[in-house]
N, C-alpha and C positions, 0 to 999 in steps of 0.2 A: 504493500500500500504506500502511496506517495507520502502520507504523514509520517510513516515509519522511516522513510529515507531522509526526512528533514529533522529527525529527532536531535541530531548532533548540533543543530543551529541554536537550540535552547530558546525557541520562540514561545512566548506565552500562548499564542493562538494554537500552535502545534501541540503544546502540552495539554490544553483543554480538550482538544479532539482526541488525543491518545487516552486521556483520563476517562472519557465516556466509553471507550472501547475496552478498558481494562476489565479482566474477569474478576468478579466479586464472589464472596462466600456463597451468597444465595444461588447465583447461577452455576457455581461449581457443584454444589450439592444437589440442586434441583434445576437442571439446565433448561428444560423445555416449557414448563408451566402449561397453562390451559390453551394457549395459542398453538402449541406444538413446535414453536421455533422462536428464536430471538428476533428483534426488530432493530434495524439501523436506518436512519434517515437524516435528511438535512433540511433546514428551514432558512429561508431568506426573509429578513425583516427590515423595516425602516426605509423601504425604497421610495416612499413619498418625499423623503428628504435624504437622498442617498449620499450626499456630500458629508453629512454630519452623523446620520443615524443608521446607515446601512450596516448590516452584520449578517454573517453566515454562521448558523448554529448547527452543531452536530448533536443529534439525539439518538439514544439507543437504550433499549431495555431488554432484559431476558431473565429467565429464572422464575421461580415460583415463591414470592415472598410470603404468601399466606400459609402455604404448607410449611415453609421454613420456620415461621413463628409458632404455629400450632404444634409442630413436632420438636421444637427446640429443647423443651424439657426432657423428653425421652431420649433425644440424641445426646444431650449433655450427660445424662445419667448413664447411658450406655458407654460413652467414651471414657468417663471418669470412674465409674463403679462397676462396669461390666454387666449391669442389669438396667432394664427400662422401668424405673420406678420414680418418675418425675414428680416434683412438687414445684409449681411455678407461681410466684407471686406477681400478679399483673396489676396494672393501673386500674383505678376504679372506672375508667372509661374504655376498657378493653372490649366491651360488648356493646355495640350499637349498630344494628342493621342499617345498611345504606351508607354508613361511614366507611368507604371502601379502603381507606388507608389505615384506619384505626381498629376496625372490627376484627376480632380473632375468631376464626372458624373452628371453635372447639367448645365442648360443653363446659359450663361453669358449675363447679361442684360445691363451692363454699364461698360465702361473701359476708361482708359486714354491711347491713342495710342502713340507709340514712332515714331515720324515722322521726326526727325532731320536726314538728309542724312549723311551717313558715320560717325555717332557719335560713332559707334563701328566698329572696323576693326579686323578681325581674320586672322592671318598669321602663316605659318609654319616658325619656327626659329630654324633650326638645329644647333647643335654644332658638329664639326668634331674632331675625335680622331687623334692620331699620324699616323694612317694608312689611314686617309682621309675619313673613313666611318662615317656616322652620328651616334652619340652616343645614346644608349637606356638604360633605366632602367627597364621598364615594361617587364615582362616575364623572367627576369634573376633569377637564383637561389638565395635564400635569402642571402647566405654567400658571394655572389659577389656584392651585392648592395651597401654596405658601400663604397668600393673603387670606384665603378662606379659613385656614387653620388659625391664623392670628386673630381673625374676627371671632371665630368660634371660641377660642380660649378666653378672650375678653368677655364675651357674652355669657359664657358658661359660669364664670366666677360671679359676675354681676347679677345674673338671674337665678342661679341655683346654688353654687358652692358657698357663697358668703353666708346665706341663711342656713344651709344644711350644716356647715361646720360649727356655726354658733349654737345650733340646737344640740349637736353632738357633744360640744364642750360642756353643756349643762347636764345631759343625760348619760353620756358614756365618755367622760373626759380621758380615760386611759386608752380609748380607741378612736379619738376624734381626728382621724386622718383618712385621706382618700388617695386612690391611684387613678390616674387618667391614662388610658391605654390607646396607643396609635400603632401604625404599621412599621415605622422605621425610626432610627435615631434622628434623621433630618426632620420628619414630621413632628417628633417630640420637641425639637428645638423651636420650631415655628409656633406650636401650640403653647409652649412655655413662655415665649415672648408675648403672646396675647394675654395670657393669664397674669403675667407680671406687670402689664400695663393697664390692668383693669382699674376702674375707679373704685376707691375705697378699699384697696387691697389691704387686708389685715392678717394675712397668714403667710407663712414661709413656703417658698416654692423650690422644690428640688427637681433637678433634671438628670436622668440617667444618660450618660454619654458613653461612647465607645472607647475613647482614648482620653487621657488627661489633657493632651494638647487640643486647643480649640480648632474646630473644623471651619471651613469657609462658610457653611450655612449657619454658623453660630455667631457670626460677626455682629449682628444687631441684637444679640441677647443682652437684656439689662443686667447690670452688675450685681443686683441683689438676688439673681437666680443662683442657687447653690448647685453647682455641677458635681456629680459623683459618678464614679465608675462602679461596675458591678460588684467588685469586692467590698465596696463601702455601703452596700444596701442595708446591712444590719444596723448601720448608724442612723438610718432615716428617722426612726422615732424620736431621736434627740435633735435632729437637724431641721425637721420641717413637718408640715401638715398636708402638703400636696406633693405627690410624686408623679412625675410624667415620664412614661417609659414605653418602649416598643413591646407590643403584645407577645412577640416570639420570645423575648427575653424574660419577661415578668410572668408569663402565663403558666409555666411549669417549674416545679422544683424549688422555687425561691420562697422561703417563708420569712416574713418580717414579723417578729414577735416581741412582746414584752413579757418576760417570764416564759410561760407556756401557751399564752393566748395571743391570737393575732392582734397586731397593733393597728390594723387597717379595718375600718368599718364598711366603707362603700368603695365600689369600683365603677368607673365610668368608661364605657366603650365609646370613644370619641370618633373613630373612623371605622367604616366597614372593613373587616378583614379581607385580604386579597383572595378572591375566589376565581381560580383560573383553570380551565380545562387544558391549557397549554403547558402546565407544569408536568415534566416528564415522570416524576415519581407518582403523582396523582393519576396520570394517564395509565401508567403500568398497573397500578392497583385497581383502577376501574375495569380495565380490560380483563385482568386475571379474575377479579371477583365475579364478573358476569359469567364466566365459565364455572367457577367454583359453586355459584348459587344453583346451578342445574344438577349438581351431584345429588343422588338420592341419599337421604340421611341414614338409611339402614343398609347401604351397600347394594350390589346388584350382581346377578349371575352372568351378565353380559358386559364385562368391563370395557371392551373395545367400543361397543355401541355408546356406552355412557361417555367415554372420553371423546368420541367423535362429536357427540351432541354438545359437550362442554367446549370443545374447540370451535364449533360453529357459533356458539353464543359469544365467545370471546372475539372472534373476527367480526361478528355483527356489531358488537359494542365498539370496537376500534373504528369501524366505518362510521358509526353514529357520531363519535367524537370528532373525527376528521371532517365531517360534513356539517357539524353544528356551528352556528355563529359563536364567536368567542365572547361577545358582549353578554353580560349576565342576564339582562332583561330580555334578550332575544334568544337565549340559549334553549336547547332542548329541555323539556320540563323534567325528564328523568335525571339528566345530568345536573340540573339545578338542585334537585333533592339530594343527590349524592354529595355535592359541594356543601350544602347547608348542614347536612348531617355531620360532616367533618367539622364544620364551624361550631356546631353545638358541643362537640367534644372539647374544642378549644375553649369555649365559653364556660363550660362546667369546670374545666381545669383552672381557668382564670378566677372563677368564683371561689375555688378552693384556697386561693391565696389569702382570703379574708375569713377563713373558717377554721384556722388552727385553734385547738383547745375548745372545740364545740361552741364556737361563737356564731352569732347571726351575721348576715351580710345582705346588702342590697346591690344588685347589678343594674346600673342605669345605662340604657341604650340611647345614645345621644344623636349620632349621625342620622339625619332624616332619610338618607338613601336606604337605610335598613327598614324604615317604616313605610316608604312610598308604595302605595298600593297599585300604582300604574303598572300595567302588564302582569298583574298578580305575582310580582317578583319580590314582595315584601317578606320579611322574616316570619311574621305571624301566619300568613297564608301558606308558606312552604312548610312550616312546622306542622300545621294541621294536615297537609297532604302527606307528609312523612308518617304521621301517626295513623292516618286512615289506611296506609299501605301495609302496616304491620299486621301479621296474623294474630289471632287471639293469644296464641302461645307466646309470641314475641312481646306483646303488650304486657302479659303477665310477668315475664322475665324482666322487662325493662322497669316495671313498677317495683319489683322486688329489689333489683340492683341499685336503682337510682333514687327511689323514694322521693324526698322533697325536692331534690335537684331537678328531676324530670317534671314534677308537679309545677315548679316555678315557671318553666318554659311553656308548658301546656296552658297554664292560666294566662300567661302573657299572650298566647295565641288565641285566647277567647274560648278555650275548651273548658267548660265548667265541670264540676265533679259528676253531675248526673250524666253527662255525655261520655265520661270516661268509664 
């Protein structure tokens, strides 16, 4: 291959192409997956402004990630102990049908249910612009987002955060802190600039940054914004009341506590998470899961026919993805549900940052693009569609596993207890 002959030049572009073709553990152990073969392809983007934005991307995927994860415990036990007696401790969000990247295709044998009533509440918290309309960031052209984020930050503090924090300082002073979540460090900097310039600012603003050195997009950041790197997050309770951070960094694994209880009471989702069918890992998971979902639960006496049907389902899914519009509001409805199911996993994990030590929390959904009912692409409508698609058995398992966390999102979607 031509890229291999250019390896010695040590070009970044060549390294990226070679990296996509490197054999990984999953494809080594389970090389074929449901498609029956690996996929390699190339994508040309940015041709509308080819002088500045044109790029050639190499994309490839292979192997069976779902089988790899579901068999990982048995495989590890066999290699280390010589017997297949696995015990795997998985995330609380390891079971969620239609979340193609996160759902583990294996029976759940034991779990700790979330039974505390109203321990999670999910609410729409819009911010109004000067024209009275709810403000949105998701779906805007890239060049308009910095100003939109600054305006949103300022409006969020003046219309919501000032009163909410003042109330928390009286009711729960040890937890009177909030997290504002966005999609990137750059978005966080723009949102922080808006919050820091709000009228009547009476709370300390902390910004999670990637590096100690200031980046170009931070040049207009007010001096009273406290910049902190990831390693300093444990100091947030002593340094501020408002933390602004990227969702991918703050959403999993980071616990900000005082003693054993979460130091954060509320989390605000300020920007719709990126939902893209062009992400290679998501595409791979969606295609493989389509085949996996055709496999009979109890096995079958005709394995070749079963595998052939699974392969056909995977190829059909790949064709659907390649033919679907990439814009979320115009996307194939089944693909939208898969993306939103994955987003729910992310939001449940995000809510968990404020629930250490059995504490209560409120998740505020701010960006109006998440609520906009145009084209039936709003979060509430799609949550209801996802729930309607589950079988009675899946609903039973989901209610057992997620408890109040699931109830919070179903209530947000307008599904009352009688309908459940």
